[in-house]
C-alpha positions as CSV (number, residue, x, y, z in Angstrom):
1,M,0.0,0.0,0.0
2,A,1.3,3.4,-0.9
3,Q,2.3,5.7,1.9
4,T,1.1,9.3,2.0
5,I,3.7,11.9,2.9
6,Y,2.8,15.6,3.4
7,V,5.5,18.0,2.3
8,R,5.4,21.5,3.9
9,D,8.1,23.2,1.8
10,L,10.8,22.7,-0.8
11,T,13.5,22.1,1.8
12,Q,11.6,19.2,3.2
13,L,11.0,17.8,-0.3
14,K,14.7,18.1,-1.1
15,N,15.6,16.3,2.1
16,L,13.1,13.5,1.3
17,I,14.3,12.8,-2.2
18,E,18.0,13.7,-2.0
19,K,19.2,10.3,-0.7
20,D,17.1,8.4,-3.3
21,V,18.4,10.6,-6.1
22,E,22.0,10.0,-4.9
23,K,21.4,6.2,-4.8
24,A,19.9,6.3,-8.3
25,I,22.8,8.3,-9.7
26,K,25.3,6.0,-8.0
27,G,23.5,3.0,-9.5
28,T,23.5,4.7,-12.9
29,V,27.2,5.4,-12.8
30,D,27.8,1.8,-11.7
31,E,25.9,0.5,-14.7
32,V,27.7,2.8,-17.1
33,M,31.0,1.6,-15.7
34,K,29.9,-2.0,-16.4
35,L,29.1,-1.1,-20.0
36,L,32.5,0.6,-20.3
37,K,34.3,-2.5,-19.1
38,K,32.2,-4.6,-21.5
39,S,33.1,-2.3,-24.4
40,I,36.8,-2.5,-23.5
41,N,36.6,-6.3,-23.4
42,E,34.9,-6.4,-26.8
43,N,36.9,-3.7,-28.6
44,V,40.3,-3.6,-27.0
45,Y,41.4,-7.0,-25.8
46,D,42.5,-9.7,-28.2
47,D,42.2,-13.4,-27.6
48,N,45.6,-15.0,-27.3
49,N,47.7,-12.0,-28.5
50,S,51.3,-13.2,-28.1
51,W,52.5,-9.7,-27.2
52,Y,50.6,-9.6,-24.0
53,L,52.6,-9.9,-20.7
54,D,55.9,-11.1,-22.1
55,G,54.5,-13.6,-24.5
56,T,52.0,-15.3,-22.2
57,G,49.1,-14.2,-24.5
58,I,47.2,-13.0,-21.4
59,P,46.5,-9.3,-21.0
60,S,47.0,-7.6,-17.6
61,Y,43.5,-6.1,-17.8
62,E,44.8,-3.0,-16.0
63,F,43.4,-0.7,-18.7
64,R,39.9,-2.1,-18.0
65,D,40.2,-2.8,-14.2
66,L,42.5,0.0,-12.9
67,A,42.6,2.9,-15.3
68,W,38.9,3.9,-15.1
69,V,37.8,5.4,-11.9
70,M,34.4,6.2,-10.4
71,A,34.6,9.4,-8.5
72,P,32.6,9.8,-5.3
73,I,29.2,11.2,-5.9
74,R,29.5,15.0,-5.6
75,K,26.6,17.1,-4.2
76,T,26.2,20.8,-4.6
77,I,23.2,23.1,-3.8
78,R,21.7,22.5,-7.2
79,E,23.0,19.1,-8.4
80,I,24.2,15.6,-7.6
81,V,26.9,14.4,-10.0
82,G,28.4,11.1,-10.8
83,K,31.6,10.8,-12.8
84,I,33.9,8.3,-14.4
85,Y,37.4,9.4,-15.4
86,Y,40.6,7.9,-16.8
87,D,43.8,7.7,-14.7
88,G,46.5,5.9,-16.6
89,K,49.0,6.2,-13.8
90,R,47.1,3.6,-11.9
91,M,48.5,1.0,-14.4
92,D,52.0,-0.4,-14.4
93,A,54.5,0.5,-17.2
94,D,57.5,-1.7,-18.0
95,E,59.9,-0.9,-20.8
96,A,61.4,-4.5,-20.7
97,T,58.1,-6.2,-21.5
98,W,56.5,-3.2,-23.4
99,K,53.7,-3.2,-20.9
100,H,52.0,0.1,-21.4
101,Y,55.3,1.3,-22.9
102,S,56.4,1.8,-26.4
103,K,60.0,1.8,-27.7
104,I,58.9,3.0,-31.1
105,G,59.5,6.8,-31.6
106,D,59.3,9.0,-28.6
107,W,56.3,7.4,-26.9
108,G,58.0,5.7,-23.9
109,D,55.5,5.4,-21.1
110,S,52.2,5.4,-23.0
111,R,49.8,5.2,-20.0
112,E,48.8,8.9,-20.3
113,Y,47.8,8.4,-24.0
114,L,46.5,4.8,-23.9
115,A,42.8,5.8,-23.7
116,D,43.2,7.8,-26.9
117,I,45.5,5.3,-28.6
118,L,43.0,2.5,-28.0
119,N,39.9,4.5,-29.1
120,K,40.8,4.1,-32.7
121,S,39.4,1.9,-35.5
122,G,41.9,0.0,-37.5
123,W,45.5,-1.3,-37.0
124,T,47.9,0.4,-34.7
125,S,51.6,-0.3,-34.6
126,S,52.0,1.3,-31.2
127,L,50.2,-1.8,-29.9
128,H,52.2,-4.3,-32.0
129,W,49.9,-4.3,-35.0
130,K,46.7,-5.0,-33.1
131,K,43.3,-4.3,-34.7
132,T,41.4,-2.0,-32.4
133,A,37.8,-0.6,-32.3
134,P,36.7,2.7,-30.7
135,Y,35.6,1.3,-27.4
136,W,34.7,4.8,-26.0
137,D,32.9,6.1,-29.1
138,K,30.9,2.9,-29.2
139,L,29.9,3.3,-25.5
140,I,28.9,7.0,-26.0
141,N,26.9,6.1,-29.1
142,L,25.0,3.4,-27.1
143,L,24.3,5.7,-24.2
144,D,23.2,8.6,-26.5
145,N,20.8,6.2,-28.3
146,G,18.6,5.6,-25.3
147,E,20.6,3.2,-23.0
148,F,21.5,5.9,-20.5
149,D,17.8,6.9,-20.2
150,K,16.8,3.2,-19.7
151,I,19.5,2.8,-17.0
152,F,18.6,6.0,-15.2
153,R,14.9,5.1,-15.1
154,R,15.6,1.6,-14.0
155,E,17.7,2.8,-11.1
156,F,14.9,5.1,-9.9
157,K,12.4,2.3,-10.4
158,K,14.4,0.1,-8.0
159,L,13.7,2.8,-5.4
160,G,10.0,2.8,-6.2
161,I,10.1,6.1,-8.2
162,D,8.7,6.3,-11.7
163,V,10.5,8.9,-13.8
164,V,8.1,10.5,-16.3
């Protein structure tokens, strides 16, 4: 049975819904992060690429698991913001094994540029002639074409709130 709540003013309304809005935004950012990791799996990592980890054929998965960070939810007077950002320095770089490092040209430690390097379509020599696809562009296209709205509404629905 639905509960009736009487709201006396905007401050009380804000206090009533702020925690639910924060939960819904956190849930939305969590789901977007899952989609980002899925896009990286599908568009960046190769199966059995002999260049991975000193010839083991197994990637470190640091680009997927460490380099992308969910910032804490930030609240201001007018908004609640969730954010995902790239921090390449969270990954290891090793010149000897070429792990996030290129000896070709002046690249050297490529962690700072890796998100851009990997968001290309085609063959790239900086990654040992690996065929790549634009993981970030594909994710943004998916989100822009209705997926973000579905996720956002679903997160509110979990809290019993219908977004119209």
